[in-house]
C-alpha angles and dihedrals in degrees: 000000000000090000091050091051092050090053091053091052090054095052094092094046119080109226123183104330112071101138124102099247137081115202134182089252095050116044122185120252132189109285093032128098142196110222122197118245096264094035096250099125137024133199123203148105117306141170114221096203140048086237102083093197089087090073133221132305134195111232149147121246141168106277101186098060126071096235112074105233114182114210101174136024125194103193101028094151097034110054123189110258099174105050095174090067100034123115140159110221145158108250130217088258090061097253131124108244131187110202144162137184119263125225091272092054095255126129121266123193112215099175140357136181095234088202095168088231098114111162093018090113098232107206103191150356115223130197110220128208088249090066092253118136108209130192111209135192121223091264091058097257115144108230098175138008135185091229087072090056108045121177111197102326139074116200130200110280094019115130102218103203110208105168136021123185091346092308124116105239108156127067138167113216120194125229117262089240137337089276098038120066094186116119111288134202097266123079137164128215143131115289106267087217094055133011088210095086141037122222135196107218131206098205102310096334125092111253103172129000129206118223118273111270113268132188090278105090102168141035138188128194142149113256127196108243103174144036088248090068093253111157137194129203110243117197116197128190138185110194128194110191093179092254100042139030121204140166126218139165136191133197126219114255091012090238100097114101106228137157140175110218135181099223125214087252092063095253119133102220131189111204137182127196114248110207091190094061097024091231142101114268119211108233097177137347135189121226093023091210138000091253095044119124087239087081108105116288092345092146094051128225115343091002125113137199108246108210096168094093132062092269125039107247135182114238137172126248119252110288093023135098133197115275090218095048097261098302125153092273119075096172092118092047125204138317133208118271088212123024122237118250111204118193143095094304103038137027101154127248134264128246122194119233108190125201096026130148099238116243124254126249096052131159113233109216110195134216097022134138119221091261092048091049091052091048091049090061100035095057092049110074092198091059108106100184145347138203132190136200138167110230096188090115091059096072143284104334129168089210112029094174118108111192113171125185131181123209101176139030118338111231138177101021128157145179120215131187118246094001122118108240140162129287102235115205105209125195112229133174119271102256096202095094134260095294097041095105095049092045093048090051091053092049091048091052090050091052093047096047103039118007100040096054090050092051092047091050092050093047091048093052092046092049091049092053091047094051096048094046101042133059109265099225090052089053091053091049089049091053091052091049090051090052089051095055098079090046093051091048092046097049099037090058097041109041130051093207097055115130113208091206095051113129115226137143124251115202125197120248090236091058092050093046090051092047092053096041090250091312091299117189091240088064094052114117098181147326132234139175093280102043145296135304120221134190113235139181116213123215091263090056096255113144115226140177114230121202109202113200115226108247092225097052115101090173088053090054090059090047090051092055093045095049097050093046094049106036093045088063096046127085119177133129091236095053123078113253121238108215098185149309139237130212113186117159106299091347118103116179135179119203117204136176109274115245109197098204093056117203133352095239090063089064101030100051101029103092090196093067105013090103086073086075103074119179098268090055092046093050090048088054092048091051093046094051090047091052091047091053091046088055091051094046101040120359105048124085089263135025108254130191111204097198096190107059110156140132095272090056093055108089123197127216126211091282092047092252110157123239123187111230143177107058094174092114097039123122132207121227115209128213113327095345110141106172139018135191129217138181089212111076116201132176138067125307111246093029095060119103117239096244090052099044094042104034106017092242117140136176138149086290089065088064089045089058091050090049090053091054090048092049092053090049092052093050096046102032087227129119119242084238094051114145118257098259090062094053094045101250095313118131094246145340094278093053089046092053093045095051094047091047092047091051094046093249099120091136090067089060095057120100104258091222092068101041091097095050102039138091103231093208089055092047093048089050089055092050089051092050091046091055090049089054096050097052113134096238113070090211090060094055116093120243115251090252089063091042091056090047092050091049092050099041128046091197095064106106115241119209122225112267121231120238110271113226101169116130095357098183131187119234131196134184134190135171091223130034094258127135091300103064128185115263126172140161111238136193099285120177117215115207130186093328118199124204113255 
């Protein structure tokens, strides 16, 4: 007993082992620690309670703060009971093993990595400054890591894998109590019934539910992390690769101590370490309290938790009233003020409720457009509500549509301030009275039979007199001016940069509808998060591309305004031309020049046709995009930052000349303004510069970074988000390019299909320029004027680039969903991201 007590006293004192590695020759014993290279984390034996009878555990905790905060536990359900014989060692079968001797003197295994790498000859386990414990083979291959096996905590940089091949694989499980790390009652995982939502469970019952996944897959915002008002920019991402779904977050500067923990109370809490008060500060928490209406279904059927005010409050949906008369208890929820009558003459109407946390118990109808989703619900009288989202920004999905319908009670809804939610379309009773439909039909018949013919006759006569008495060209000009009035009124009241004297064409809705065959599906060229694009042929034979804004997209409305205001002012051969626009009721349309070869990514990443892009064509595209950016940054009437430059936004005309498109996210810089900050991060993951993604700061150098990524893609034929096997075990395309260039192996980076047609010196120059553009510091990146000069002239000196380290991600692949599960960063668009 005395010996046991002495060992416990030594637990907090590092003895002989204070390096960051565990080797077969040097196991870890109680009282010793592994400490990460910079001293951020420690691994060792610990006792979570003053009562030593609970035994010892092996865990990882923050080492550089005074309060021991454990973030990972190996043997949470098998504590060490014989400390004098306990050790953590690397076994002969290349596994990490925690063992002790039993009462009979035999060996007892309490925990093992089970890496499946038996015989690989693992030489060491290393504790990284990220808090990740990694088991490595002699050739440097990582065969196991603690980040793949979280307990109750997610750390910055960890890729928390939640689903693989439609199977829930990742869970967070809370401690039993603050002094007991064994598995508790609360856990968090994706809903086994749908990978669209995450749920905190109390046993097998839902305790708190996240909102259903929308098209917004990432967010970035500054968070206060100390009592001295210091803040850090936290960037969060949910990625759906098609086969896997994972969550990750990063923190600006990398120095802030943060963690997301599922507490023993069931709350998911995001905390940051406050050096000023030497304590953990709660940044966000859900649910905020055990009695909060955020707890699952607290507001009952058809009730929702209103979090927009100072105090969370249960409320009823539009058209509903509390069952219990509005008392303190909402357990019975709400009921309709007027019952639905479903039949031939009445089926209710739909009201839109924007910014809602979508209800639970939905039916996911696949492969639907927004209109088809709405029709699916409208024609079914038992359908109570529907919601739609495009998930194309979440990853590589075969079906990006997300049509949800509800046929029963609506439960567990919410409304939050400053958080992007769903627009819920709710069926309510027609409030016009029982005979409203019959009366309206009679009135409509009266209008059609009597009033309408008289009006048409009068208008026809008036038009005839006008035509024969006025000069025809003047009448045509008048018609165009009349079309322009709603546009002038719309833009002058909605955009600070609108110029009343700006010349642009307004086209009637009828002309556009005729040109696109009434927006027939056979005319559709593509579909994005803000609407669809159609090919059209105008009456004069000109082919056009028509972008039709989705009626339910508020973000798209802002893009529409931005794009018309900006593109109408820009004229350059490497920018797409806006021919006109149309505003007709709820319809908002943009009419562009039609480019028959569509976008660069269709050629570059489609290995069936990518050979069409020989090197001369690729270099021509690189030069054209560079000149287009130079025009935006320097030569146009205003300095413009594009903010979403990528292969899919480079369109190609019949001669394969590049034209930069999609200015919906662009920003204008006024006067001598050089840099701007925002809390709303927009762009595409992988193309975004570090200072923009992490701190919300953007400048012309943000576009330079995106251009550098694009240049490397054009040379290699690989996406920036290519899986690891395509970039030869490097974290990403940028790291792959850097390492080959540094080692003089640039030729290995070049797309094999262009080796025969390329000038190697020209290609190597482009790789060099691309690496200059993707340097982490914006000041180190060259301006586009210098980039254009370096592309045009071999004699322009090129400085040595610095190694880029931004977003160094780990990738894993496996044929089967074993311990090593596939993880990859895909092309994820970030759009109008709000802080959460």
